[in-house]
N, C-alpha and C positions, 0 to 999 in steps of 0.2 A: 132316585138316581140309582142307576143300575151299576153293579160290580161287575167287574169284568176279569179280576184278577184270576179266580179259577174258575172258568168256565164249563156247564154243565150243557146238556145236549140240549134243553129247554133256551138255554141262554146263547149257545151258540147259532141255533135256529134265530133269536131275536135279533141277533147282530145281523145276521142276513136280513131279516125283512126291514130295519133299520136303514141298511145300506140300498134297499132298494126304493123305500121311501126318500132318499137322498136323491136315486136318480130321477126318481117321478119329479122331485122340486127342480131339479137342474132342467130336466124336458120341457117342465112346463113354464121354468121363467129363465132359463139359458144361466143362471148364476145364482148362487148362493152365499152368504155369509154364517160362519160357524154360530156365532152368537144368536140370530134369529133362528139357525136350525133346531139349536139345542134346545131354546125355549119352547119350540114347536112339540118336540120329540118328547122334552120332559128329562133330556139327560145332559150330563155336565159339558160345558165346552172340550173338554181334553177327550171326552169319548167322539165327537165328532170328528175333532182333529185327527184320530187315530184312523176314523172311517175315511176321512178324506184320502189318508195318507196310503191305506190300504186301495183302493179304489183308484189312486192316481199310479200307485205300482204296477196296476192290472191296465193301465191306459185307456180307463176309464172316464178319466176326469184330468182336469188340468189345475194345478195347484195356482192360487193367487192369493196376496196377502190377505187374510181375515176370512178366505172363503176358498171356494172351488167354482170352475166353468166346464162347460161343456169342453169337451178337447177339442184343440186346434191344431189344423196339420203343421201351425208354425212352433208347437210345441214338440220339441224332440227328447225333451228331459227325461220323461217317462218311459219312452221306449229304450232310451239309452242305458240307462238306469235300471229298468226291468231284468232280472235273469228269466231268461226264457228256458221253456221245458227242455229236460235233455232229453235227445232222440233214443238213446239207448244205455245202458247200464251195465258195465263192463266190469268181469271182477278181474283182479292181478293177485298172484299169490308168488312170493320171494322166498328164497332160502335165507335172506338177511336182511335186517333193517338199520345195518351199523358199519358196513363194510361193503364196499363196491355197487352193492342196490340201490340206496339212495339216490343216485344220479341218475341212475336208468328209470327210477319211479318218478323224478321230478321231469323227464323228457318226456314221459307218459304223460304226466297231469298236464303239462302243459299243449302240448298237442291236442289231449281231449278237450282240453277249454277250446281251442280253434274248431275241434271236428263237433263241438255240443254234445260230448259223450260224458257220462259219469265215471269215473273211476273208483272202484272199491279195493283196497289194498289190504293182503294178509300178509303178515310175517310166518313165516314156518321156519322149518329147518331142512341140512342135506339128508332128508330121510323121505324114502318113497311115501312109508305109512301116513307119516304128517303130511306132507303134500296133500295127499288125498284128502285126510280128514279136513285140512284148510276149505279144499276147493269143494268139497261136498257142504260145508259150509255155507259157501255163498250161493249153492247151487237151492239148499232148503230155504233159505231166509231173505236171499236180496234179489229173489228173479233176474237173474244177469242173463244177456243176450249174448254173451260171451267172453273168452275166458285167456288171458296172458299168462302162463306161468314157466317159471324155469324148475322143472321136474329133474328130482336126483334118479339116475336113469340107471345105478348100479346093480348086479344082481339079479334074481327072478323079482324081486319085489318092485324093482325100478322096470322091469321088461312087462311085468303085469299091468304098471302105471299107466306106461304109454297105450297099451292096446286098450286102457278104459279111456284113457284120453281121447283116443281116436274114435270111439264108438259113442263119445257124448254129443246128444244131440243139438248141441250149439259149436259155433266155430271156436277153435281153439289155436292159438298163436305161442309159439314157444321163445323164450327170450335166453339168447346166450346158449341153445342146446340144439342138438342136432338128432333125430332119432336114427338108432344104426339101421344098417341096410336089412337086418335079419327079422326087423321088428315090422309087423304091419302097419303103417302109418300114411297110408294114400290121402289121409283129409288134414293132417297136420301141415300148418305151416311155421313158418320160424324165420327170425332174423339173428343173427350171430355175427359175433366179432371173430374174424379170420386171424385165431390166435397163432396158427402154422405160418403166416406171413409175417405176423408180428415177430416171432423167433427169430426167423430169417434175417428180418431186418437190423435185429441186435447183432446176430453173429456177424453179419457183412459188416457194419460201423466196426466191431472189434476187431475184425480182419483188417479194414481201411485204418485202423490206428496202431497196426504194427504187429498184432497177436496173432501167433501161429497154432497154437494149441487154447482152444476154446471150451471149457467143459460146460457141464447144466447140473443145476441144481433146483430138484423140484420138490411136488409136495402130491403125493400119489394118493392121498386123499382127494383132492379137488379135481372138478368134472373138467376144467381148462389144462391142466398139466400134461395130459397125454398128447392135446394139440400143440402145446410147446414144445415136448420133446420131439415129436414128428417136425416139426419145423425146422428144431436145432440139427436132427438128424439130416434132412434134407440141405441144410445149407451145407454142412460139413463135406457132405459128398461134392455138392457143388464145386465147394471151394479145393478138394482133394485132401483135405482132412481125414487122416487115418480113423474110422470110428473106433477101430477096438483100443485103439490107444487113448482115448479120450474120456475124459470122467465125466460119469453121470451117477449123481447119489439122491437118494430119496431122502428129504428130511421131516416125513411125515409122523407127527404125533410124538414128538420131541419134548421133555419139560427142560428146564434150566440147565440142569444137570447133565444130563444126555447130549442136550444140546451143544454144552462146551467141547465137551470129548469128540462127537461130531462133528464138529467144524476143524476140530483139531487134525483128525483124521483125513477131513477132506485137502486141510493145508499140505498137510503129508502127500498125500497123491497129487498134489500140484506141483509140490518140489519133487518128489520123484520123476513125474513124465514131464518137467517143461512148460507146464499149464501155466499161463500169466494171465488169463480172463475166464470170469464165469458170468453166465445167465442165470440170473435166480428168480424163480417164482415160488411165491409171492415177494411183492417187495416190502411185506412186513418180515419176511425171512432175510431178502436182501439187507434190510435196515439190521438186523440181528447178526447178521456176516460179517459186515462193516464193521460193526463195533468190537468184534469179536479180532478181527484183522487189526484192528487199530489196538486192542489190549494184547497182543502178541506181537509188537511190533511192527507188522507186516505193513508196510506202506502203499496204500490207495490213491492212487491208481500205479503208481510208480512201479509197486512190484505185484499188484494184483489189481486188476480193471473188474470192475463188476456193473452189470446193467441188469436192473430189477423188471419185474413186470407185474403190472397193475396202476402202476403210478396214483397210488391211495394216499402213501407217507414218505415216500422216497425222497421228496425234496427236503423233509425235515433231518435226514440224516448229514452227518460231517466226515468226510464232504458227502456234499450231495448226491444222490444217486442218480445216474441216467436211467431212464426208463420206458418199457413199451404201456402206450396210453390207448386203453380200448376205446371207443367211441359211447361211452355209457350213455348217456340223454340219448344220443341217437339210435340208438337201440330201444331204449322206451319210446323215442318218437316215431319210428319206421314202424314199430309194433302196433301202435294205436291207428297209422295210417292203412297199415294191412288190414285192421280188423275195421276201422269205418268201410273201405272198399269192399273186404268180404259182405259185410252188412249192406251195402246198399245195391249190391249185385248178386249175391245170393250163390248158388251153385254152378252158374254158367261161370264163375270166375273161374281161371286157371287158379291150380294151386302155386302158390308164392313160397320162394325158399331164398334169403337174402343175406349173401355176407358182406362184411363192413369191414375195413382195412383201418387197422389200427396207427398211430403213429410214435415216432421215437423221438421223445424228449431228451436230448442231450445235455449231460450235465457233467460236475468235474472228476465223478467216479470214474470215467470212461475215456480221457481226454489223455493224450501224451502215449508216443511211443513205449513200448514199456524198456525199461532198463537193462541193459546187457549183463547185469548182475543179478536178474532178478532172482534167478534160482537159487544164488548164492545168500540173498537177502533173506528168502523164503524159509533156508537151512539155519540161517543162523538166528532164525527167531523163535525156531522150534526146539 
């Protein structure tokens, strides 16, 4: 009796020969029973059942009770259940696996299944050197046919990374990134959320709720923040809100103690400028700001309306925070669609660069016109 628990090269070859004998018997007789073929080949019935299952999964036989027959056109179970070989392998490198990016990955994997592509995901950091290490690891070990990546583009290291990505011999599609015009990137494609549009939606919503001075609180270390700030400024200009009197503060790299002092300063600026609403990126920062307002006795939304950005945890706050929601899963889905089209059509296909609009999810934190004594309420709270 053959033991296949730890196959060796000789045993693997015998498995193949055994299955060839099964096929010979089937071609000669049209059907086999597990009991008969096990006795004829001198192996266990369990071994033959495994062989039958393997051949059935490959579409070479049809399973029947106690044995197998040659495949019938009426038997679709093997074809349906058998995983087909992937046409291409796609590497995917993202800067985080626990915030924002899981939904992007989910969208990419769902579309990859539809497109019969294999997705190989590696987590990285918001760091150009680490981005390059993770991409190189995929190139060295996985034989990938294309790359979806969200690179860090800051500083000279980021610019050099973009040049390197543009020169790779495989297609590269950036997710939630756009190459700056000064960097040669004629081969790079991308799909990204129009964050400027999203910020403008938030400002207009706050305007419609009665707010006439609308500030912006962002994190300069985030690749998204420059686009949010640009959209905020453009919306202020369109609504004729004076930019020079509007609050824009950076909340980057603040620990808990510094954050409290920083938020106190923001509330003081709001009081002195008559600002009654803030757009805050990201929504984790928005949650912290709402909590600080509550701790200081500032009513949200009565004295301070708040809209967050990203909509990852905004709904968990009390009150729940209105937030701009990027189409994260669609970013991943469309990136895979672009890659599938690029691999199918090759260099004859024009370079595609796609913007997707986010949506505004309105919750309690931004509803209701500001109270007439909002400035007094802020002053009393400080």
